[in-house]
C-alpha positions as CSV (number, residue, x, y, z in Angstrom):
1,M,43.5,21.4,17.1
2,V,46.9,20.1,17.2
3,A,45.4,17.2,14.8
4,A,44.4,20.0,12.4
5,M,47.8,21.7,12.4
6,D,49.4,18.1,11.9
7,E,47.2,17.8,8.7
8,G,48.4,21.1,7.5
9,Y,45.2,23.1,8.3
10,R,45.0,26.4,10.5
11,P,41.9,27.6,12.5
12,V,41.1,31.2,10.9
13,T,37.6,32.1,11.9
14,N,34.4,30.9,13.8
15,A,32.3,28.8,11.6
16,D,29.1,31.3,12.2
17,L,28.4,31.9,8.5
18,D,25.1,31.2,7.2
19,P,24.9,29.7,3.8
20,G,26.1,32.7,1.0
21,A,27.6,34.8,3.5
22,T,31.5,35.8,3.4
23,R,33.9,37.1,6.0
24,C,37.0,38.8,4.9
25,L,40.4,38.1,6.7
26,E,44.0,38.3,6.6
27,L,46.3,35.0,6.6
28,D,49.7,35.7,6.5
29,G,49.4,39.3,5.4
30,Q,47.2,38.1,2.6
31,P,43.7,39.4,2.3
32,I,41.4,36.9,2.0
33,I,37.6,35.7,1.6
34,V,36.1,33.0,3.8
35,A,32.9,32.0,2.3
36,R,30.2,29.4,3.0
37,G,28.5,28.1,-0.2
38,R,24.7,27.4,-0.4
39,D,25.6,23.5,0.1
40,G,26.9,24.5,3.6
41,A,30.7,23.8,2.5
42,Y,33.4,26.3,3.6
43,Y,35.8,28.1,1.0
44,A,38.7,30.3,1.1
45,F,40.0,32.4,-1.5
46,E,42.0,35.2,-2.6
47,R,40.6,38.7,-2.0
48,R,41.5,40.2,-5.5
49,C,40.2,39.7,-8.9
50,S,42.3,38.5,-11.6
51,H,41.0,40.7,-14.1
52,A,41.4,44.4,-12.8
53,H,42.7,43.5,-9.8
54,E,39.8,44.9,-7.7
55,D,38.7,43.8,-4.1
56,L,36.4,41.0,-4.4
57,D,34.5,42.2,-1.0
58,G,30.9,42.8,-1.6
59,G,30.6,40.0,-4.1
60,R,27.9,37.1,-4.3
61,V,27.9,33.5,-3.7
62,R,26.2,31.5,-6.4
63,G,26.5,27.9,-5.8
64,S,30.2,27.2,-5.5
65,S,31.0,29.8,-7.2
66,Y,31.7,33.7,-6.5
67,I,30.9,36.6,-8.7
68,C,33.2,39.7,-8.7
69,P,31.1,43.0,-7.6
70,H,32.8,45.0,-10.2
71,H,32.8,43.5,-13.6
72,G,30.9,40.3,-13.1
73,A,33.5,37.9,-13.4
74,R,33.0,34.5,-11.7
75,F,35.5,32.1,-10.0
76,D,35.1,28.3,-8.8
77,M,35.7,29.0,-5.0
78,A,37.0,25.6,-4.2
79,T,39.9,25.7,-7.2
80,G,40.1,29.7,-7.7
81,K,39.4,28.8,-11.9
82,A,38.1,31.9,-13.9
83,L,34.5,30.5,-14.9
84,G,33.5,33.3,-16.7
85,P,34.8,36.6,-18.6
86,P,36.2,39.3,-18.2
87,A,38.5,37.1,-15.9
88,S,40.4,34.6,-17.8
89,F,43.1,34.1,-15.0
90,P,42.4,32.0,-11.7
91,I,42.8,33.6,-8.2
92,A,44.3,31.6,-5.3
93,A,42.0,29.2,-3.4
94,W,42.7,27.1,-0.2
95,P,40.9,23.8,1.0
96,A,38.7,25.1,3.9
97,R,36.8,22.9,6.5
98,E,34.7,23.2,9.5
99,R,35.8,21.6,12.6
100,D,34.7,22.0,16.3
101,G,33.1,25.3,15.4
102,Q,35.8,26.9,13.3
103,V,36.8,27.3,9.9
104,E,40.2,25.9,9.1
105,I,42.3,26.6,6.0
106,R,44.8,24.0,4.7
107,I,47.9,25.8,4.0
108,A,50.7,24.5,1.6
109,S,53.8,23.7,3.4
């Protein structure tokens, strides 16, 4: 795991998510969601919707996007970009990967 830390990645959870599944975590006190896209890729993003500041827990993974459970706003899980109304502002997103059975998130220094 030393190499992962050297690259700015930090292990955050086991990589036992099925495609389309999510897990809610905290990273340095920040509520986040780790998701596995239908393509098998891992994503990590902020758990608060930029539209009404509602919790994104309980939303749906659709391809590489995530749909807010409250008002249907869509976000690109890789970039956090708002893809559809009612959200017009992005949410934070971090690069994520699987390594040695762990999901790792790259934290900017």
